[in-house]
C-alpha positions as CSV (number, residue, x, y, z in Angstrom):
1,M,2.5,-42.8,27.4
2,P,3.9,-39.5,26.1
3,L,1.8,-37.4,23.7
4,K,2.6,-37.7,20.1
5,T,3.8,-34.8,18.0
6,I,1.6,-34.7,14.9
7,A,2.8,-31.4,13.4
8,S,5.9,-29.3,13.8
9,L,5.9,-25.8,12.4
10,D,8.5,-23.1,12.3
11,V,8.9,-19.5,11.1
12,K,11.7,-18.6,8.7
13,R,13.0,-15.0,8.6
14,L,14.5,-13.6,5.5
15,E,17.4,-11.0,5.7
16,I,19.7,-10.3,2.8
17,L,21.0,-6.7,3.2
18,D,22.4,-5.5,6.5
19,V,22.3,-1.9,7.7
20,N,25.8,-1.2,6.2
21,G,24.8,-2.3,2.8
22,N,26.5,-5.7,2.9
23,V,24.7,-8.5,1.1
24,D,24.3,-12.2,1.8
25,K,25.3,-13.5,-1.6
26,A,23.8,-16.9,-0.9
27,L,20.3,-15.4,-0.6
28,M,20.7,-12.7,-3.2
29,P,17.7,-12.8,-5.6
30,K,18.0,-12.9,-9.4
31,V,17.5,-9.2,-10.2
32,N,19.1,-7.1,-12.9
33,D,20.7,-3.7,-12.4
34,K,17.8,-1.9,-14.1
35,T,15.4,-3.2,-11.5
36,L,17.7,-2.4,-8.6
37,L,18.0,1.2,-9.8
38,E,14.2,1.3,-10.2
39,M,13.8,0.2,-6.6
40,Y,16.0,3.0,-5.4
41,R,14.3,5.6,-7.6
42,L,10.8,4.6,-6.4
43,M,11.8,4.6,-2.7
44,F,13.7,7.9,-3.0
45,Q,10.9,9.7,-4.9
46,I,8.0,8.6,-2.7
47,R,9.8,9.7,0.4
48,R,10.4,13.2,-1.1
49,F,6.7,13.2,-2.1
50,D,5.7,12.2,1.4
51,E,7.6,15.1,2.8
52,R,6.0,17.6,0.4
53,A,2.5,16.1,1.1
54,I,3.0,16.7,4.9
55,L,3.9,20.4,4.2
56,L,0.8,20.7,2.0
57,Q,-1.3,19.4,4.8
58,R,0.3,21.6,7.5
59,S,-0.3,24.7,5.3
60,G,-4.0,23.8,4.8
61,R,-3.7,22.7,1.2
62,L,-4.4,19.0,1.8
63,G,-6.6,17.0,4.1
64,T,-5.5,14.4,6.6
65,Y,-2.6,12.4,5.2
66,P,-1.1,9.0,6.1
67,M,2.7,9.1,6.0
68,I,4.7,6.1,4.8
69,T,8.2,7.3,5.8
70,G,10.3,4.3,6.8
71,Q,8.0,1.9,4.9
72,E,9.2,2.6,1.4
73,A,10.6,-0.9,0.8
74,T,7.4,-2.7,1.7
75,Q,5.4,-0.3,-0.4
76,C,7.4,0.2,-3.5
77,V,9.2,-3.1,-4.0
78,P,6.4,-5.8,-4.2
79,P,4.7,-4.2,-7.2
80,L,8.0,-4.7,-9.2
81,A,7.3,-8.5,-9.0
82,L,3.9,-8.1,-10.6
83,K,2.3,-7.7,-14.0
84,P,-0.2,-4.9,-14.7
85,S,-2.9,-7.7,-15.1
86,D,-2.3,-8.8,-11.5
87,W,-4.7,-7.4,-8.8
88,V,-3.4,-5.1,-6.1
89,V,-5.4,-3.8,-3.2
90,P,-3.4,-1.5,-0.9
91,T,-4.6,0.0,2.4
92,Y,-5.1,3.7,3.1
93,R,-1.3,3.9,3.7
94,G,-0.7,2.7,0.2
95,G,0.7,5.7,-1.7
96,G,4.0,4.0,-2.4
97,V,2.2,1.0,-3.8
98,Y,0.1,3.1,-6.2
99,F,3.2,5.1,-7.2
100,A,5.1,1.9,-8.1
101,R,2.1,0.7,-10.1
102,G,2.2,3.9,-12.2
103,M,-0.3,6.2,-10.6
104,Q,0.2,10.0,-11.2
105,M,0.5,11.3,-7.6
106,R,-1.6,14.3,-8.4
107,Y,-4.5,11.9,-8.0
108,G,-3.3,10.7,-4.6
109,L,-3.2,14.3,-3.5
110,L,-6.7,14.8,-4.9
111,Y,-8.0,11.8,-3.0
112,W,-6.6,13.1,0.3
113,A,-8.2,16.4,-0.4
114,G,-11.5,14.6,-0.2
115,D,-12.2,14.5,-4.0
116,D,-13.3,11.2,-5.4
117,R,-11.7,12.1,-8.8
118,G,-8.5,11.0,-7.1
119,T,-9.4,7.4,-7.6
120,R,-8.1,7.4,-11.2
121,F,-5.7,4.5,-11.8
122,P,-3.4,3.9,-14.8
123,D,-5.1,2.3,-17.8
124,G,-4.5,-1.4,-17.9
125,S,-3.7,-1.8,-14.2
126,N,-6.0,-3.8,-11.9
127,D,-5.8,-1.6,-8.7
128,M,-8.5,-1.1,-6.2
129,I,-9.4,2.1,-4.3
130,F,-7.6,3.1,-1.1
131,S,-9.2,0.9,1.6
132,I,-10.1,3.2,4.4
133,P,-12.2,0.7,6.5
134,V,-9.6,-1.5,8.3
135,G,-9.5,-5.1,7.1
136,T,-12.7,-5.2,5.0
137,H,-10.7,-5.6,1.8
138,L,-9.0,-8.8,2.8
139,T,-11.9,-11.1,2.0
140,Q,-12.4,-9.2,-1.2
141,V,-8.9,-10.1,-2.3
142,A,-9.6,-13.7,-1.7
143,G,-12.5,-13.3,-4.1
144,L,-10.3,-11.6,-6.6
145,A,-7.8,-14.4,-6.3
146,W,-10.5,-17.0,-6.8
147,G,-11.6,-15.2,-9.9
148,Q,-8.1,-15.3,-11.3
149,K,-7.8,-19.0,-10.5
150,L,-11.0,-19.8,-12.3
151,K,-9.8,-17.9,-15.4
152,G,-6.7,-20.0,-15.4
153,K,-4.4,-17.3,-16.7
154,G,-1.9,-17.3,-13.9
155,A,-2.7,-13.9,-12.4
156,V,-2.4,-13.2,-8.7
157,A,-4.0,-10.9,-6.2
158,V,-1.8,-9.0,-3.7
159,T,-3.0,-7.0,-0.7
160,Y,-1.7,-5.3,2.4
161,C,-2.7,-4.9,6.0
162,G,-1.1,-3.5,9.2
163,D,-0.2,-5.4,12.4
164,G,-3.3,-4.0,14.0
165,T,-5.5,-5.3,11.2
166,S,-4.0,-8.7,11.5
167,S,-5.8,-9.0,14.8
168,K,-9.2,-8.7,13.1
169,G,-11.5,-11.5,12.0
170,D,-11.3,-10.3,8.4
171,L,-7.8,-11.8,8.1
172,H,-9.0,-15.1,9.7
173,E,-11.9,-15.4,7.2
174,A,-9.7,-14.5,4.2
175,L,-6.9,-16.9,5.0
176,T,-9.4,-19.7,5.8
177,F,-10.9,-19.3,2.3
178,A,-7.5,-18.7,0.5
179,G,-5.9,-21.7,2.1
180,Q,-8.8,-24.1,1.5
181,F,-9.0,-23.3,-2.2
182,K,-5.3,-22.8,-2.7
183,L,-5.9,-19.3,-4.1
184,P,-3.2,-17.2,-5.8
185,A,-3.3,-14.6,-3.1
186,I,-0.5,-12.8,-1.3
187,Y,-1.1,-11.1,2.0
188,I,1.6,-8.6,3.1
189,I,1.4,-7.6,6.7
190,E,3.3,-4.3,7.2
191,N,4.2,-4.7,10.8
192,N,5.3,-1.2,11.5
193,G,5.2,-1.5,15.3
194,W,2.1,0.5,16.0
195,A,-1.6,0.3,15.4
196,I,-2.1,4.1,15.9
197,S,-1.1,4.2,19.6
198,V,-1.3,0.5,20.4
199,P,2.1,-1.3,20.3
200,R,2.6,-4.6,18.5
201,K,3.1,-6.5,21.7
202,R,-0.5,-5.7,22.7
203,Q,-1.9,-6.6,19.3
204,S,-1.2,-10.3,19.4
205,A,0.3,-12.9,21.9
206,S,1.9,-14.8,19.0
207,Q,5.7,-14.6,18.8
208,T,5.4,-13.5,15.2
209,L,2.6,-12.5,12.9
210,A,3.9,-14.7,10.1
211,Q,2.9,-17.8,12.1
212,K,-0.7,-16.8,11.8
213,A,-0.5,-18.5,8.4
214,W,-0.1,-21.9,10.1
215,G,-3.7,-22.5,11.0
216,Y,-4.9,-22.0,7.4
217,G,-2.6,-24.1,5.2
218,V,-0.9,-20.9,4.0
219,E,2.8,-20.4,3.5
220,G,4.2,-17.9,6.0
221,I,7.4,-16.0,6.2
222,Q,8.8,-13.1,8.2
223,V,11.0,-10.6,6.3
224,D,13.1,-7.6,7.3
225,G,10.8,-5.1,5.8
226,N,13.5,-2.4,5.6
227,D,15.6,-4.7,3.4
228,A,14.4,-4.1,-0.2
229,L,16.2,-7.2,-1.5
230,A,14.5,-9.4,1.1
231,V,11.1,-7.9,0.4
232,Y,11.7,-8.5,-3.4
233,K,12.8,-12.1,-3.0
234,A,9.9,-13.0,-0.6
235,T,7.4,-11.4,-3.0
236,T,8.8,-12.9,-6.2
237,D,8.9,-16.3,-4.6
238,A,5.3,-16.0,-3.4
239,V,4.2,-14.8,-6.9
240,E,6.0,-17.7,-8.6
241,R,4.4,-20.2,-6.2
242,A,0.9,-18.7,-6.7
243,R,1.2,-18.6,-10.5
244,K,2.1,-22.3,-10.5
245,G,-0.9,-23.2,-8.3
246,G,1.0,-23.5,-5.1
247,G,-1.5,-21.4,-3.1
248,P,-1.4,-18.3,-0.9
249,T,1.4,-16.7,1.1
250,L,1.4,-14.5,4.1
251,I,4.5,-12.2,4.3
252,E,5.1,-10.4,7.6
253,C,7.4,-7.4,6.8
254,E,8.9,-6.0,10.0
255,T,9.3,-2.3,9.4
256,Y,8.7,0.9,11.3
257,R,6.4,3.9,11.0
258,M,8.9,6.7,11.4
259,S,6.3,9.4,11.6
260,H,2.8,9.8,13.0
261,H,-0.1,7.5,12.2
262,T,-1.5,10.3,10.1
263,T,-1.2,14.1,10.2
264,A,-4.1,14.0,12.7
265,D,-2.0,12.0,15.2
266,D,0.8,13.0,17.6
267,A,3.1,9.9,18.1
268,T,5.3,11.7,20.6
269,R,2.5,11.3,23.1
270,Y,2.8,7.5,23.2
271,R,6.2,6.6,21.6
272,D,9.7,6.9,23.0
273,S,12.1,8.9,20.8
274,K,14.9,6.5,21.5
275,E,12.9,3.8,19.7
276,V,12.5,6.0,16.7
277,E,16.2,6.8,16.7
278,A,17.1,3.1,16.8
279,W,14.9,2.3,13.8
280,A,16.3,5.3,11.9
281,K,19.6,3.4,11.7
282,R,17.8,0.6,9.8
283,D,16.4,3.0,7.2
284,P,15.5,1.1,4.0
285,I,16.7,3.9,1.6
286,S,20.1,4.6,3.1
287,R,21.2,1.0,3.4
288,F,20.1,0.3,-0.2
289,K,22.1,3.3,-1.4
290,L,25.2,1.9,0.3
291,F,24.5,-1.4,-1.5
292,L,24.2,0.3,-4.9
293,T,27.3,2.4,-4.3
294,A,29.3,-0.7,-3.4
295,R,28.2,-2.3,-6.7
296,K,29.3,0.9,-8.5
297,L,25.7,1.5,-9.7
298,W,25.3,4.8,-7.7
299,D,27.4,7.9,-7.0
300,T,27.0,11.5,-5.9
301,K,26.5,12.8,-9.4
302,K,23.5,10.4,-9.9
303,E,22.1,11.3,-6.5
304,K,22.1,15.0,-7.4
305,A,20.5,14.3,-10.7
306,L,17.8,12.3,-9.1
307,E,17.2,15.0,-6.5
308,A,16.7,17.6,-9.2
309,E,14.5,15.3,-11.3
310,T,12.4,14.5,-8.2
311,K,11.8,18.1,-7.2
312,K,10.7,18.9,-10.7
313,W,8.4,16.0,-10.8
314,I,6.8,16.8,-7.4
315,D,6.4,20.5,-8.3
316,G,4.6,19.4,-11.5
317,E,2.3,17.0,-9.6
318,V,1.4,19.6,-6.9
319,K,0.7,22.2,-9.6
320,A,-1.5,19.8,-11.5
321,Y,-3.4,18.9,-8.3
322,E,-4.0,22.5,-7.4
323,E,-5.2,23.4,-10.9
324,F,-7.9,20.8,-10.9
325,P,-11.3,22.5,-11.4
326,A,-13.6,22.6,-8.4
327,P,-15.5,19.3,-8.0
328,N,-19.2,19.2,-8.6
329,P,-21.0,18.6,-5.3
330,L,-23.7,16.6,-7.2
331,D,-21.1,13.9,-8.0
332,M,-21.7,12.5,-4.5
333,F,-25.1,11.2,-5.8
334,A,-23.8,9.5,-8.9
335,N,-23.0,5.8,-9.4
336,N,-24.3,4.7,-6.0
337,Y,-27.2,2.6,-7.3
338,E,-28.3,1.2,-10.6
339,T,-31.6,3.0,-10.0
340,A,-31.6,5.7,-7.4
341,P,-34.1,5.4,-4.6
342,R,-36.6,8.2,-4.1
343,A,-34.9,9.6,-1.1
344,L,-31.6,10.1,-3.0
345,I,-33.4,11.7,-5.9
346,E,-35.1,14.2,-3.6
347,Q,-31.8,15.0,-1.8
348,R,-30.1,15.6,-5.1
349,A,-32.8,17.9,-6.3
350,E,-32.7,19.8,-3.0
351,L,-29.0,20.3,-3.3
352,E,-29.3,21.3,-7.0
353,E,-31.8,24.1,-6.0
354,L,-29.6,25.2,-3.2
355,L,-26.5,25.5,-5.5
356,K,-28.5,27.5,-8.0
357,F,-29.7,29.8,-5.3
358,K,-26.2,30.4,-4.1
359,G,-24.8,31.0,-7.6
360,G,-23.4,27.5,-8.1
361,A,-25.2,26.8,-11.3
362,R,-22.0,27.2,-13.3
363,V,-20.7,23.8,-11.9
364,L,-23.9,21.9,-12.4
365,M,-23.4,21.4,-16.1
366,S,-20.4,19.2,-15.6
367,L,-22.7,16.4,-14.4
368,P,-25.0,15.3,-17.2
369,P,-28.2,13.4,-16.4
370,T,-27.3,9.7,-15.6
371,E,-29.7,7.6,-17.6
372,G,-31.1,4.7,-15.5
373,R,-30.1,6.3,-12.3
374,F,-31.7,9.7,-12.2
375,P,-34.7,11.0,-14.1
């Protein structure tokens, strides 16, 4: 007697915009011209910012920096489907997400210079700090989504992870919880081909990463991550489903990391240049520009104006970043505990005396005594 099939599952892939800017009208999402132009502006400007940040790092004016070149669509487009009251938890490679959510990028530069004052987010937005530990934020997002469900106001929680992180137990635990309680959570996997030097094919034996949603009662879809329209539709659909109580979604965005893992990495040591060249032809910005031009929403004059505006904006952000006053070393002891343990109190006192001895007393006054934490 043959075995019975008790479940049949498949993976859908969403593609709307091809590399030549042609659109599948049957799949075109409902989106106005203003939003389309905003998509392009965000992607264009964050790439130029990325290029400047790399120059700052190479010239010793910035610490280690994680580039997002090639991943602009997956970074900048999903936030356009959200409200400020929704929660967003990016990864360390989340500069484009924060930018789309309204962060002044001077703070992003400050963060990558090793200054915790860089974690200043726009008022009214529910954004969490850059997640440096790989995967630890995924279960936290399930908790955030659960909180939103309990409040009953229709807010959602969105987070990101890479293809490498999708192999960790954190995603398993998060999806188990999100699926069981039908949480308004959206997990975006930026499958950029590489987990530092480990290729996608060695990360998972599954044919797709989207199908990892199957085992948890989670909606799963694979998207052309270099297609801004497809990313927008997948995200808006997931957000709408979540707001209505339909539960979580896992979106695998197939994209590509065009540059190194970070400025501390050398991708030429493990990656074939022909692979990079092939992906360059699928660039998310150039194909979207072709699309806008065909719709008569973009032209050379507007491009030049945006280029000038972008340069002025970046110059201003870099200037503001470099004019920040020196950080107070004692800040590292603040806000770690409700009541500081004796060892921390002694360490702070020791550093304070050392700074005074070395002529650093002028910066100490910027940190007033913290009542309830330090005597």
